[in-house]
C-alpha positions in Angstrom: -36.7 -86.8 -73.8 -39.7 -85.8 -76.0 -39.9 -87.5 -79.3 -39.8 -83.9 -80.9 -36.1 -83.9 -79.7 -35.3 -86.8 -80.8 -36.8 -86.4 -84.0 -34.4 -83.1 -84.9 -31.3 -85.0 -83.4 -28.9 -85.4 -86.1 -26.8 -88.3 -86.2 -22.8 -88.0 -87.0 -21.0 -90.8 -88.6 -17.8 -91.4 -86.7 -15.3 -89.3 -88.9 -17.8 -86.6 -88.3 -17.9 -86.9 -84.8 -14.2 -87.1 -84.6 -13.7 -84.2 -86.9 -15.8 -82.5 -84.1 -13.6 -83.5 -81.3 -10.4 -83.0 -82.7 -12.1 -79.2 -83.6 -12.8 -78.8 -79.9 -9.8 -80.0 -78.7 -7.9 -77.6 -80.9 -9.9 -74.7 -79.7 -9.4 -75.2 -76.5 -5.8 -75.6 -76.5 -5.5 -72.2 -77.9 -8.3 -70.5 -75.6 -7.1 -72.0 -72.4 -3.5 -73.7 -72.7 -3.1 -77.5 -73.8 -2.8 -78.6 -70.4 -7.2 -77.8 -70.9 -7.3 -80.3 -73.1 -8.9 -82.9 -70.9 -12.0 -85.4 -71.6 -14.3 -83.4 -69.3 -13.5 -79.9 -71.2 -13.4 -81.2 -74.7 -17.1 -83.3 -74.3 -18.6 -80.0 -72.3 -17.5 -78.1 -75.8 -18.7 -80.6 -78.1 -22.0 -81.2 -76.2 -21.6 -84.8 -75.2 -20.8 -87.5 -73.0 -17.3 -88.1 -71.6 -18.3 -91.2 -73.4 -19.0 -90.5 -76.5 -15.4 -88.8 -76.9 -13.5 -91.7 -75.2 -15.3 -93.5 -77.8 -14.4 -91.9 -80.6 -11.1 -90.9 -79.8 -7.6 -92.8 -79.2 -7.1 -92.2 -76.0 -6.5 -88.6 -74.6 -2.4 -88.5 -75.3 -3.0 -88.9 -78.6 -5.8 -86.1 -78.6 -3.8 -83.5 -76.7 -0.6 -84.5 -79.3 -3.3 -83.5 -82.4 -4.4 -80.8 -80.4 -1.2 -79.8 -80.6 0.0 -80.5 -84.2 -2.9 -78.4 -85.5 -2.0 -75.5 -83.9 1.4 -75.4 -84.2 1.3 -76.0 -88.3 -1.3 -73.7 -88.7 0.8 -71.4 -87.5 3.7 -72.4 -89.6 1.0 -72.2 -92.4 0.4 -68.6 -91.3 4.3 -67.6 -91.2 4.6 -69.2 -94.8 1.8 -67.2 -96.3 2.8 -63.9 -94.8 6.0 -64.2 -96.4 4.5 -65.0 -99.7 4.3 -61.0 -100.4 7.6 -60.7 -101.2 11.2 -62.3 -103.1 13.3 -60.8 -100.9 14.9 -63.5 -98.4 15.8 -61.0 -96.2 12.4 -59.3 -96.2 10.9 -62.2 -95.5 12.8 -63.5 -92.6 12.1 -59.9 -91.5 8.3 -60.9 -92.0 8.7 -64.4 -90.4 10.0 -62.4 -87.3 7.1 -59.8 -87.1 4.7 -62.4 -87.2 6.1 -65.1 -84.6 6.3 -61.9 -82.1 3.8 -60.0 -82.1 2.4 -57.1 -80.0 1.3 -59.8 -77.5 2.9 -62.8 -75.6 1.2 -65.5 -78.1 -1.4 -67.9 -77.7 0.3 -70.7 -79.6 3.4 -69.8 -77.8 1.6 -71.3 -74.6 0.7 -74.5 -76.6 4.4 -74.7 -77.5 5.9 -74.6 -73.9 2.9 -76.7 -72.7 4.3 -79.0 -75.4 7.7 -79.3 -74.5 6.7 -79.2 -71.1 3.8 -82.0 -71.1 5.8 -83.9 -73.7 7.9 -85.2 -70.4 4.9 -87.4 -69.4 3.2 -88.2 -72.8 5.1 -90.1 -75.6 2.7 -89.1 -78.1 2.9 -85.6 -78.0 6.7 -85.7 -77.6 6.6 -87.6 -80.9 4.6 -84.9 -82.4 6.4 -81.8 -80.4 9.7 -83.7 -82.2 8.0 -83.7 -85.5 6.6 -79.8 -85.6 10.1 -78.4 -84.5 11.5 -80.5 -87.2 8.9 -78.7 -89.6 10.1 -75.4 -88.8 13.7 -76.4 -88.7 13.6 -77.1 -92.3 11.1 -74.5 -93.3 13.8 -71.8 -91.5 16.7 -73.5 -93.6 15.0 -73.0 -96.9 14.4 -69.7 -96.5 18.3 -69.4 -95.1 19.3 -71.3 -98.0 16.7 -69.7 -100.4 18.7 -66.0 -99.4 22.2 -67.9 -100.3 21.5 -69.0 -103.3 19.7 -65.4 -104.6 23.0 -63.8 -103.7 21.5 -62.2 -100.6 23.7 -63.9 -97.8 27.1 -64.9 -97.7 27.8 -69.0 -97.6 26.3 -70.1 -94.4 25.3 -73.0 -93.0 21.7 -73.0 -93.5 20.7 -75.8 -91.0 22.9 -74.9 -88.2 21.6 -71.4 -88.6 18.2 -72.0 -88.4 18.4 -74.4 -85.8 19.9 -71.4 -83.9 17.1 -69.2 -85.0 14.8 -71.4 -83.5 16.2 -71.7 -80.3 16.2 -67.7 -80.0 12.3 -67.7 -80.8 11.5 -70.3 -78.6 13.7 -68.9 -75.7 12.7 -65.3 -76.3 8.5 -66.6 -76.8 8.6 -68.3 -73.5 10.1 -65.3 -71.6 7.4 -63.3 -73.4 4.7 -65.2 -71.7 5.8 -63.9 -68.0 6.3 -60.4 -69.8 10.5 -60.8 -68.8 12.8 -58.1 -70.2 10.7 -56.3 -72.7 13.1 -53.7 -73.7 15.0 -54.2 -76.4 11.8 -55.5 -77.7 11.8 -59.2 -78.9 11.7 -58.9 -82.6 14.7 -56.1 -82.6 16.8 -58.4 -80.6 16.5 -61.7 -82.9 16.3 -59.4 -85.6 20.6 -58.2 -84.9 21.4 -62.1 -83.4 19.9 -63.2 -86.7 21.7 -60.7 -89.3 25.2 -61.8 -87.7 24.6 -65.1 -88.1 23.7 -64.2 -91.7 26.3 -61.4 -92.3 23.9 -58.4 -93.2 23.1 -55.3 -91.6 20.4 -55.8 -89.0 18.0 -53.2 -90.8 18.0 -55.5 -94.3 15.8 -57.9 -92.2 13.2 -54.8 -91.9 10.6 -56.3 -93.9 
């Protein structure tokens, strides 16, 4: 290697290198799936030797778990931001459904599905999956409780409905990865189910 090449190489701090590795793992998870987050793949994405990734990461199980967490936490932030355009709880839930389903199977959905599967062999990932599912359940329950307090819904068990809604979203989202039963659309199917649980007309949950 020439002296000029060495001179132009920027030495990164351990914190910067860890951030770079974490960002690469997240990008790979979104583009290729969580199972593609390997030592060699991350090293190639960053442009360093695999040994350097191993040195800065706390093990691949942790790196995969952190990549999962970064992807799905960002999804929840995106959904919450989309819902802020209105105060009406019914409309906010309608926006939530439109956002999480969309036109095409989501790359984030694949990360979720692989997180459940790979978490059976990666306890660090399993811990993170449970934590992120708890975060989603709390967010959904808070929206439902908000609607109850505004008088948009009858007296309901917000925690139970949030759990039920999350199960519907997860199940239909996973089915969408292989494009099973596209008619009726997953959004409308979920809208009708949620409306029944909340005791409101299905069309009330349109944004």
